[in-house]
C-alpha positions in Angstrom: -10.6 47.7 -13.8 -12.8 48.9 -10.9 -16.0 47.0 -10.2 -18.9 48.9 -8.4 -20.3 47.5 -5.1 -22.6 44.5 -5.3 -25.7 46.5 -4.5 -24.8 49.2 -7.1 -24.5 46.5 -9.8 -27.7 44.8 -8.7 -29.7 48.1 -8.5 -28.5 49.2 -11.9 -29.6 46.0 -13.6 -33.1 46.0 -15.2 -35.3 43.3 -13.7 -37.2 40.9 -15.9 -40.8 40.2 -14.7 -40.8 36.9 -12.9 -43.7 35.7 -15.1 -41.3 35.9 -18.1 -38.5 34.1 -16.1 -41.0 31.3 -15.4 -42.0 31.1 -19.1 -38.4 30.2 -19.9 -39.0 27.0 -17.9 -42.4 26.2 -19.4 -44.2 27.5 -16.3 -47.3 29.7 -16.5 -48.7 32.3 -14.1 -51.1 29.6 -12.8 -48.0 27.7 -11.5 -46.9 30.7 -9.5 -47.8 32.4 -6.2 -46.7 35.9 -7.0 -44.9 38.1 -4.4 -44.8 41.3 -6.4 -43.4 41.5 -10.0 -40.0 40.0 -9.5 -40.3 37.0 -7.2 -42.7 34.1 -6.8 -43.3 30.8 -5.2 -43.8 27.8 -7.5 -46.7 25.4 -6.8 -45.6 21.8 -6.0 -48.2 20.3 -8.4 -45.9 21.1 -11.3 -44.0 18.0 -10.3 -47.0 15.8 -11.1 -47.5 17.5 -14.5 -43.8 17.1 -15.4 -43.1 13.7 -13.9 -42.5 12.1 -17.3 -39.9 14.6 -18.4 -36.2 13.4 -18.5 -33.9 14.7 -15.7 -31.4 17.4 -16.5 -27.7 17.3 -15.6 -27.0 17.8 -11.9 -23.9 19.9 -10.8 -22.7 20.5 -7.2 -20.4 23.5 -6.6 -18.2 23.1 -3.5 -14.8 24.4 -2.5 -11.4 23.8 -0.9 -11.1 24.5 2.9 -12.2 28.2 3.0 -10.2 31.1 4.5 -11.7 34.0 6.4 -11.9 36.0 3.1 -14.1 33.4 1.4 -13.3 31.8 -2.0 -16.3 32.9 -4.0 -18.3 29.7 -4.1 -21.7 31.3 -4.4 -20.4 33.8 -6.9 -18.9 30.9 -9.0 -22.2 29.0 -8.9 -24.0 32.1 -10.3 -21.3 32.9 -12.8 -21.3 29.3 -14.1 -25.1 29.4 -14.4 -24.8 32.7 -16.4 -22.1 31.2 -18.6 -24.1 28.1 -19.4 -27.1 30.2 -20.3 -25.7 33.4 -21.9 -22.5 32.0 -23.5 -23.3 28.4 -24.3 -27.0 28.8 -24.9 -28.0 26.0 -22.5 -31.4 25.7 -20.7 -30.0 26.2 -17.2 -31.1 27.1 -13.7 -29.4 27.4 -10.4 -30.6 26.4 -6.9 -29.2 28.3 -4.0 -29.9 28.6 -0.3 -31.6 31.6 1.3 -29.2 33.4 3.6 -29.7 33.9 7.2 -30.1 37.5 8.3 -27.6 36.7 11.1 -24.6 36.7 8.8 -26.2 39.4 6.5 -26.1 41.9 9.4 -22.8 40.6 10.8 -19.3 40.2 9.2 -19.9 37.7 6.5 -22.5 39.6 4.5 -25.0 38.1 2.2 -24.9 35.1 -0.1 -26.4 36.3 -3.4 -23.1 36.0 -5.2 -21.1 39.1 -6.0 -19.9 41.5 -8.7 -21.4 40.7 -12.0 -22.6 37.2 -10.9 -25.5 37.7 -8.6 -29.1 36.7 -7.8 -31.4 39.7 -8.0 -33.2 41.6 -6.5 -30.4 41.2 -4.0 -32.1 43.2 -1.3 -35.0 40.8 -1.3 -32.7 37.8 -1.5 -30.7 38.8 1.6 -33.6 40.1 3.7 -37.2 38.8 4.1 -37.7 37.3 0.7 -41.1 35.6 1.0 -41.0 35.0 4.8 -39.8 31.4 4.9 -37.3 32.0 7.7 -39.9 33.9 9.7 -42.2 31.0 9.4 -39.5 28.7 10.7 -38.9 31.0 13.6 -42.6 31.0 14.7 -43.0 27.3 14.1 -39.9 26.4 16.1 -40.8 28.7 19.0 -44.4 27.3 19.0 -42.8 23.9 19.7 -40.7 25.4 22.6 -43.9 27.0 24.1 -45.8 23.7 23.7 -43.1 21.8 25.5 -42.9 24.2 28.5 -46.8 24.3 28.6 -47.1 20.5 28.7 -44.6 20.3 31.6 -46.5 23.1 33.4 -49.9 21.4 33.1 -48.6 18.0 34.0 -47.0 19.4 37.1 -50.2 21.0 38.4 -52.9 18.4 37.4 -53.6 14.8 38.2 -54.0 12.2 35.5 -57.8 12.6 35.9 -57.5 16.3 35.2 -55.3 15.7 32.3 -57.6 13.1 30.9 -60.6 15.4 31.0 -58.5 17.9 28.9 -57.7 15.1 26.4 -54.0 15.1 27.4 -51.8 12.0 28.1 -49.1 12.5 30.7 -45.6 12.5 29.0 -43.5 12.8 32.1 -40.8 14.8 30.3 -37.4 14.8 32.0 -36.4 18.5 32.0 -32.7 17.5 32.1 -33.0 15.8 28.6 -34.6 18.7 26.7 -32.7 19.5 23.5 -35.0 22.1 22.0 -33.9 25.7 22.4 -35.7 28.7 21.1 -34.5 30.5 17.9 -34.1 34.0 16.4 -32.5 34.9 13.1 -29.9 37.3 14.5 -26.4 36.6 15.7 -26.6 37.2 19.5 -24.1 35.6 21.8 -25.9 36.9 24.9 -28.7 34.4 24.2 -26.6 31.3 24.1 -27.7 30.5 27.6 -30.8 31.9 29.3 -33.0 30.9 32.3 -36.8 30.6 31.7 -39.7 30.2 34.1 -38.5 32.9 36.5 -41.6 35.1 36.5 -43.8 32.9 38.5 -41.2 31.0 40.5 -42.1 32.8 43.8 -45.8 33.0 43.3 -48.2 30.8 45.4 -51.2 29.0 44.1 -54.7 29.8 45.6 -54.3 27.0 48.0 -51.0 28.3 49.3 -48.9 25.8 47.5 -45.8 26.9 45.4 -46.3 27.7 41.7 -45.8 24.6 39.5 -43.6 26.8 37.1 -40.0 26.0 37.8 -36.9 27.8 36.4 -35.0 26.0 33.7 -31.7 26.7 31.9 -32.0 26.8 28.2 -30.9 29.0 25.3 -31.3 30.3 21.8 -30.0 29.0 18.5 -30.0 30.9 15.3 -33.1 30.1 13.2 -31.2 28.5 10.3 -29.8 25.9 12.8 -33.4 24.7 13.6 -34.3 21.2 12.7 -37.4 22.7 11.1 -35.1 24.4 8.6 -33.3 21.1 8.0 -36.6 19.4 7.3 -37.7 22.1 4.9 -34.6 21.4 2.9 -35.0 17.6 3.0 -38.7 17.1 2.6 -39.9 15.7 -0.7 -43.6 16.5 -0.4 -46.1 18.1 2.0 -46.9 14.5 3.3 -43.2 13.8 3.9 -42.7 17.1 5.7 -45.7 16.4 8.0 -44.3 13.0 8.8 -40.9 14.4 9.5 -42.3 17.1 11.8 -44.1 14.4 13.8 -40.8 12.5 14.3 -38.8 15.5 15.8 -37.6 14.5 19.2 -37.4 17.3 21.8 -36.6 15.4 25.0 -36.8 12.0 26.8 -39.3 11.0 29.3 -38.3 9.8 32.8 -38.1 6.2 31.6 -35.6 7.2 28.8 -38.1 7.0 25.9 -38.1 9.7 23.2 -40.7 12.5 23.2 -41.7 13.8 19.8 -43.9 16.5 18.3 -46.7 14.0 17.5 -46.9 13.1 21.2 -46.7 16.8 22.1 -49.7 17.5 19.8 -48.0 20.3 17.9 -46.8 18.6 14.7 -49.9 19.5 12.7 -49.8 23.2 13.7 -46.1 23.4 12.7 -47.0 21.9 9.3 -49.7 24.5 8.9 -47.2 27.3 9.6 -44.7 25.8 7.1 -47.2 24.9 4.3 -46.4 27.8 2.1 -42.7 27.8 2.9 -42.4 24.4 1.2 -42.9 26.0 -2.2 -39.5 27.1 -3.6 -38.9 30.8 -4.4 -38.2 31.8 -8.0 -35.8 34.6 -8.8 -33.3 35.5 -11.5 -29.6 36.0 -12.1 -28.1 39.3 -13.4 -28.2 37.9 -16.9 -31.7 36.6 -16.7 -31.4 32.9 -15.9 -33.9 31.4 -13.5 -32.9 30.7 -9.9 -34.6 28.9 -7.1 -33.8 30.3 -3.7 -35.1 27.9 -1.0 -34.1 26.8 2.5 -30.9 27.8 4.2 -29.5 25.3 6.8 -26.0 26.1 8.1 -23.4 23.7 6.7 -21.2 23.5 9.8 -24.1 22.7 12.3 -26.6 21.2 9.8 -26.4 19.7 6.3 -26.0 23.0 4.5 -27.9 22.4 1.2 -30.8 24.1 -0.6 -34.0 22.2 -0.8 -34.7 18.8 -2.5 -38.0 20.2 -3.7 -36.3 23.0 -5.6 -33.8 20.5 -7.2 -36.6 18.1 -8.1 -38.5 20.8 -10.0 -35.4 22.4 -11.5 -34.2 19.1 -13.0 -37.5 18.7 -14.8 -37.6 22.2 -16.3 -33.9 22.7 -17.1 -31.2 20.7 -18.9 -28.5 21.8 -16.5 -29.1 22.5 -12.8 -26.3 24.1 -10.7 -26.5 23.9 -6.9 -24.0 24.5 -4.2 -23.0 22.9 -0.9 -22.0 25.0 2.1 -18.4 25.6 3.1 -15.6 23.2 2.0 -16.0 19.9 0.3 -15.2 18.0 3.6 -18.4 19.5 5.1 -20.9 20.6 2.4 -20.1 18.1 -0.3 -19.8 15.2 2.1 -23.3 16.0 3.4 -24.7 16.7 -0.1 -23.8 13.1 -1.0 -24.3 11.4 2.3 -27.6 13.0 3.4 -29.3 15.0 0.6 -28.7 12.5 -2.2 -29.9 9.6 0.0 -33.2 11.3 0.6 -33.7 12.8 -2.8 -32.6 9.8 -4.9 -31.0 12.4 -7.3 -27.6 11.5 -8.7 -25.0 14.2 -9.4 -23.1 14.3 -12.7 -20.2 16.6 -11.8 -18.5 18.4 -8.9 -17.1 21.9 -9.3 -14.4 22.5 -6.7 -13.7 26.2 -6.2 -10.2 27.3 -5.2 -8.2 30.5 -5.2 -4.5 31.0 -5.4 -4.4 33.2 -2.3 -6.3 30.6 -0.3 -3.9 27.8 -1.3 -1.0 30.1 -0.3 -2.6 30.5 3.1 -2.9 26.7 3.4 0.8 26.5 2.5 1.7 28.5 5.6 1.1 32.1 4.4 0.5 34.9 6.9 -2.8 35.3 8.7 -5.5 37.2 6.7 -8.3 39.3 8.2 -11.3 40.7 6.3 -10.9 44.5 5.8 -7.2 44.5 6.3 -4.5 44.8 3.5 -3.2 41.5 2.2 0.4 40.6 2.9 2.6 40.7 -0.3 2.8 36.9 0.0 -0.7 36.9 -1.5 -0.2 39.8 -4.0 3.1 38.7 -5.6 4.1 35.5 -7.3 5.2 32.9 -4.7 5.4 29.4 -6.3 7.0 27.6 -3.3 4.2 28.9 -0.9 1.5 27.9 -3.4 3.1 24.5 -3.9 3.1 23.9 -0.1 -0.7 24.6 0.0 -1.7 22.4 -3.0 -2.2 19.3 -0.9 -5.4 20.8 0.5 -6.8 21.0 -3.0 -5.6 17.5 -3.7 -7.3 15.9 -0.7 -10.6 17.6 -1.7 -10.3 16.3 -5.3 -9.6 12.8 -4.1 -12.5 12.9 -1.6 -14.9 13.8 -4.4 -13.6 11.0 -6.6 -14.3 8.5 -3.9 -18.0 9.0 -4.7 -17.4 8.2 -8.4 -18.2 11.7 -9.7 -16.0 13.7 -12.2 -14.4 16.8 -10.7 -13.6 20.2 -12.4 -11.5 22.7 -10.5 -12.6 26.4 -10.8 -9.9 28.8 -9.9 -11.7 32.0 -8.9 -9.4 34.6 -10.4 -7.9 37.7 -8.8 -5.9 40.4 -10.4 -2.6 39.4 -8.7 -2.7 35.7 -9.9 0.1 35.0 -12.3 0.2 32.6 -15.3 2.8 30.5 -13.6 0.7 30.1 -10.5 -2.4 29.2 -12.5 -0.4 26.6 -14.5 0.9 25.1 -11.3 -2.6 24.7 -10.0 -3.8 23.2 -13.3 -1.0 20.6 -13.5 -1.4 19.6 -9.9 -5.2 19.2 -10.2 -4.7 17.0 -13.3 -2.2 14.9 -11.3 -4.9 14.3 -8.6 -7.5 13.1 -11.1 -9.5 16.3 -11.9 -11.0 16.5 -15.4 -9.8 20.1 -15.8 -8.7 23.3 -13.9 -10.0 26.5 -15.3 -9.5 30.2 -14.3 -12.8 32.0 -14.0 -13.3 35.8 -13.9 -17.1 35.8 -13.5 -17.0 38.3 -10.6 -15.6 41.0 -12.9 -16.9 39.7 -16.3 -20.2 37.9 -15.5 -21.1 34.8 -17.6 -18.4 35.7 -20.2 -15.7 35.3 -17.6 -16.9 31.7 -16.8 -17.4 30.5 -20.4 -14.3 28.2 -20.3 -15.4 26.8 -17.0 -18.9 26.1 -18.4 -17.3 24.2 -21.4 -15.3 22.1 -19.0 -18.4 21.4 -16.8 -20.5 20.3 -19.9 -17.7 18.0 -21.0 -17.4 16.5 -17.4 -21.2 16.0 -17.3 -21.0 14.0 -20.5 -18.5 11.6 -18.9 -19.8 8.4 -17.3 -20.0 8.4 -13.5 -20.2 5.6 -11.0 -21.8 7.3 -8.0 -21.6 5.5 -4.7 -22.1 6.4 -1.0 -19.2 6.6 1.4 -20.8 4.2 4.0 -23.9 2.0 4.4 -26.5 3.2 6.9 -26.5 -0.2 8.6 -23.1 0.5 10.2 -23.1 1.4 13.9 -23.0 5.2 14.6 -19.4 5.1 15.8 -18.2 3.2 12.7 -19.9 5.8 10.4 -18.3 8.7 12.4 -14.9 7.2 12.3 -15.1 6.4 8.6 -15.9 10.0 7.7 -13.1 11.2 10.0 -10.5 8.9 8.4 -11.6 8.9 4.8 -12.6 12.6 4.4 -10.7 14.5 7.0 -7.5 12.3 7.0 -7.7 11.7 10.8 -6.0 8.9 12.6 -9.0 8.2 14.8 -11.8 9.7 16.9 -12.1 10.3 20.7 -15.4 10.5 22.5 -16.4 12.5 25.7 -18.3 10.3 28.2 -21.6 12.2 27.4 -21.1 11.4 23.7 -20.7 7.7 24.5 -23.9 7.8 26.5 -25.8 9.6 23.8 -24.7 7.2 21.1 -25.7 4.2 23.2 -29.2 5.8 23.8 -29.7 6.7 20.2 -28.9 3.1 19.1 -31.2 1.7 21.9 -34.2 3.8 20.7 -33.8 3.0 17.0 -31.8 5.9 15.5 -28.7 4.0 14.8 -29.4 3.6 11.0 -29.5 7.3 10.3 -26.8 9.1 8.2 -24.2 11.3 10.0 -24.1 15.1 9.8 -20.8 16.2 11.3 -20.8 19.6 13.1 -17.3 20.8 12.6 -15.3 24.0 11.9 -15.3 24.9 8.2 -11.7 26.4 8.4 -9.8 23.1 8.8 -9.9 19.4 8.0 -9.4 19.0 11.8 -11.6 20.3 14.6 -9.1 23.1 15.2 -9.7 26.1 12.9 -6.1 27.3 13.1 -4.6 24.1 11.5 -4.5 24.7 7.7 -3.4 22.6 4.7 -3.9 18.8 4.6 -2.8 17.8 8.1 -2.2 14.2 9.2 -1.7 12.5 12.6 -4.6 14.1 14.4 -7.6 12.9 16.3 -11.2 14.2 15.9 -12.8 14.9 19.3 -16.5 14.2 19.6 -17.8 16.4 22.4 -21.5 15.6 22.1 -23.9 13.8 19.8 -27.4 14.9 19.0 -30.2 13.5 16.9 -32.4 15.3 14.4 -34.8 12.4 14.1 -37.3 14.3 11.9 -34.7 15.6 9.5 -33.2 12.1 9.6 -29.6 12.4 10.7 -27.3 12.1 13.8 -25.1 15.1 14.3 -21.9 14.8 16.4 -20.5 18.1 17.7 -16.7 18.2 17.1 -14.6 20.5 19.2 -16.0 23.9 20.1 -19.1 24.4 17.9 -21.7 27.0 18.6 -25.3 27.0 17.3 -25.6 30.8 18.0 -22.9 33.0 16.4 -21.9 36.3 18.0 -21.6 39.7 16.3 -18.3 41.2 15.1 -16.9 44.5 16.5 -17.7 46.3 13.2 -20.7 44.4 11.9 -22.4 44.9 8.6 -25.4 46.5 10.1 -23.3 49.6 10.9 -23.0 50.4 7.1 -26.6 49.7 6.1 -29.1 52.5 5.8 -32.0 53.7 3.5 -32.5 56.8 1.4 -35.7 58.2 2.9 -36.4 60.1 -0.3 -36.3 57.2 -2.7 -36.7 54.2 -0.3 -33.6 52.7 -1.8 -31.3 50.6 0.5 -27.7 51.6 0.9 -24.6 49.8 2.2 -25.9 46.2 1.7 -22.5 45.0 0.5 
């Protein structure tokens, strides 16, 4: 049963005016900042008006350890939303991250869902949308310019001269700067750059050398910016302004943190980000409302859509479906450990997405590569291989249950899955404590294909839960890191590079020891080695470096070889994207 390309499906679907989508939620045009007919931002003052409404049910969609092919987590989230609305008649809404244009133009593609379970208009979703990511890029790079400017003026003026300009000397130690510049493109050539070269040889009027000095720095991808993380975690304009002021960009020469408030740029950053704080309202293919807001990476940040979007959604809908980036060991752990701490919102259910073919790969199946034909191990029934991979699913189920939340397994169905394989997954999931395991065909069938999944999720949401955090914030940084490594990853222990030991000691000395932990780890394995599949034991997690996002409010250890600037693939997605110059219609966008 052939299914057209994602963009063909999206472009063939009639769009409902966004004012009508808003009316489903009890919102009026006065509550909206319109961006054309089919997307809008929602004003934050609706929270005050709706503060006395009861909260809806809160559902987090996560996944087993993903393979290079992806397991369809975003598609499942949209399909479940469509099923709850179209098939079960529930008042439902989903909250999803805005994708980075780095992956959009690279090998991963977009994140609007897929097949007959998508957010539309998908071109807007995957490209500029309402400009939030551009605002983050400008705000972040303004901070970088302010930092270099302060060092320049401090190096060429006495304290008297600085005082006349209303500036206090910060004495920034250039070797401690942690703030790179950003761009929302995958570009490995920018991982390390030298700045300050243009005036290095120039002499001042008095014949002295120029105070500009070369410095080694680099670029991160925009969605890795701490400003993006703060957009996703802020609960109000006031909270966002306070968080921006706390961002630490370096230490001074006495070892004290230097933040944006001291740099004098926190207010300007907030001005640039004011409109970005309003969530973006869009729709699913079947007409359910969807918030698209914020997009921090899940392997190098906390990987969740915004708290603001969830707060509003839970007041206007009876069921709110959101998702966490990558596998449950990364996204779900950060959803509970970071987002739920700052939001105060308690989840009712976890939906754990799995595929038969991914479980076979975790059982030792042949390597898979996007665009290449699958080995017959994945296209023919192979119960022993599937059974060998089931422990990966089991560990994720047990991890979710540690938080006291019911778990439903969603098996994203493919045409080659057999009844015996699906039954094996169902029986195993039940043995590990899952409420249910349901095959879902939402990619091919839309909401209708996820109807049974929706019924299982509604039943799970009605069950009592006993949510609890994995660790208390009062624990020392190392204890929190090691607890996550052992309890969630299954590691025997943790090793630390000398620089990581020094950084941890510094962060505890300057008062950052009580922040939650945001592990920066490969998404392809429970370990720090992406080649190790399944549910391994007997390994150690290596902590290479530890950084602080003091404004966002977390410590993030870098495990193994993690990069904050991805590179482009040999055949990247941009090669297939074009436009029909007669109609203006985009082609080749998935």
